[in-house]
C-alpha angles and dihedrals in degrees: 000000000000132000122317129188125202108196138176094039106170093201129357105200121187145144113245129227137039097258138085110277116222140170114000091352090065088075099044115106129163115232115200113193126212088002139170131199126209115205128192123187091343096309128107107248104172141006120199131184140195094049094299115139126215113255124252140048123301132206091212133020120200117196111212089192094221094303132138118273125194136167114280111274119256120213106202101184125043139142095205101157116071143125122243127346134262105224090133089072091072091080091049091051092048088053090057105265114142130206096275093042090058092045093050089051090059095260131100113053091003091057090054090046091059092050094044093050089052095048121093122238089246093053092050092047094052094045094048092046087061091052091052090051090051092049093050090049087061096049105272113135101167132030147166119238124198130205117210107122095090102056092186133075098257097046096042090051088050092053094047091048089054090051091048093050091049091049088054098044108030125076090237119094103235124191116200123224124186110223100173093147093061092122137342106270120234093253089059097043109156091007104090093145091055091049092052090049092050091048092052095045102038115016104037095052091050093049090048092049092050093042091230101145140037097193137031123214136185134193103239102189145121110287091012120061124338127220096265093050088048091050092053093049097043093045089052091048092048090051089058092051101258122142114242133239131166136196098222142169095001096135106355130018103234101156102284097124092046088052091049090055093045093051096039094239118191090235145353113214136213100007097179092140098035117149132213091260090051092051092047091051092049092049092050093046095047092240120164116231107229101200122194110197096167088063091054089049095048094046094041091238132140120272128253113259093251096158091053090050091053089051090050092055098255115142106242123210128175127212140173101243086209107193137138096256121031099023118016092177128097094182106127090182089068087052088053090053092049091047088065100033100042107018092040091224119156118247089254092052090047094052090052089049093057099039127028100014096055089040090058091044091058096041099257101103094111091055110032142010099078137055101237139131108278095025125112110272097247105148141157124213107205132205086234137088094225142003091259087071091054089052092045103048109080123205100359125111102234095182114125100175136351120212118198119187089343095308127108106243098166127035113171 
């Protein structure tokens, strides 16, 4: 790949360290002025400041033109692979139906399940490739992708194989999560316990054998899976060596965040309805809060108490939650805006929440999430002088160029 130099960086802003940042450290970023970055074979080799350039010859020189540079953004919670769309639900929502009303009527996730089961692997691959391109165009260089719209062995395997193929072929680093217990499938209606048992006995061993997922997730929520069902599934997954994640406290607090803390999950996700006991359990268990403000915005719901979680010493990350129902947006820059406007996080806390904290929550913290010597050269050059401008400008894509492993992948 050769040697690459990025020069004339007005400000290089980054968290530092390959660990989840919590409490006061959530808001600590280094800001290197008039900086330059030397890259060799896709890895950052040297960072200089004050107009000084790294020594040596370079195969490529990239002029940042005095603009802001940050680490590549990391989207730690997405549902990228799905068949069809659900735009017809807008009329139902305008008529007053909420998320669980639509699900109980056989729509929502179950509508997407029908379309995903019917879609070919090739169709899903092509569609999701387009989503990854769109994400990278807006500054995302690494992401997590969940299954969960198959809900049977064949379809879940199909989804995870698509994610694996994309991880191998696309420039984006993609981490696969198995979310088989995303809803009770129609063939198991009223038999949630049996579905969890089948998942543990039949699907999880096959995914483990084929090495198709790094993490396992479950939707712990009223009318979906309760805390005891979630405990059984996550304990089984942990016993097989999977990392743990849990959709918890999105609509009702039914013990999901307490379970996450007890089991030491990598992250608990959504957290709109989290309680004090849930936050205390997460802090004690070292669980990252994966907050999804664009979902709150799209559903017209309240926002997770992200600022309180920072104050309680919980590492806070923010993600898009891109999915066909509750958040059909993969724009992490909107999430950045909402992190300031609705969570009341500082720009420094926000940058941490979309870089190193989600990177650690999806197992990539040693490789990406900060701009440091030894890290992968995943960087974004912004059409902005500072990160405050990225937080301030609403609805515009401020990306100038995206650099992935030392190579320009987006030039706008």
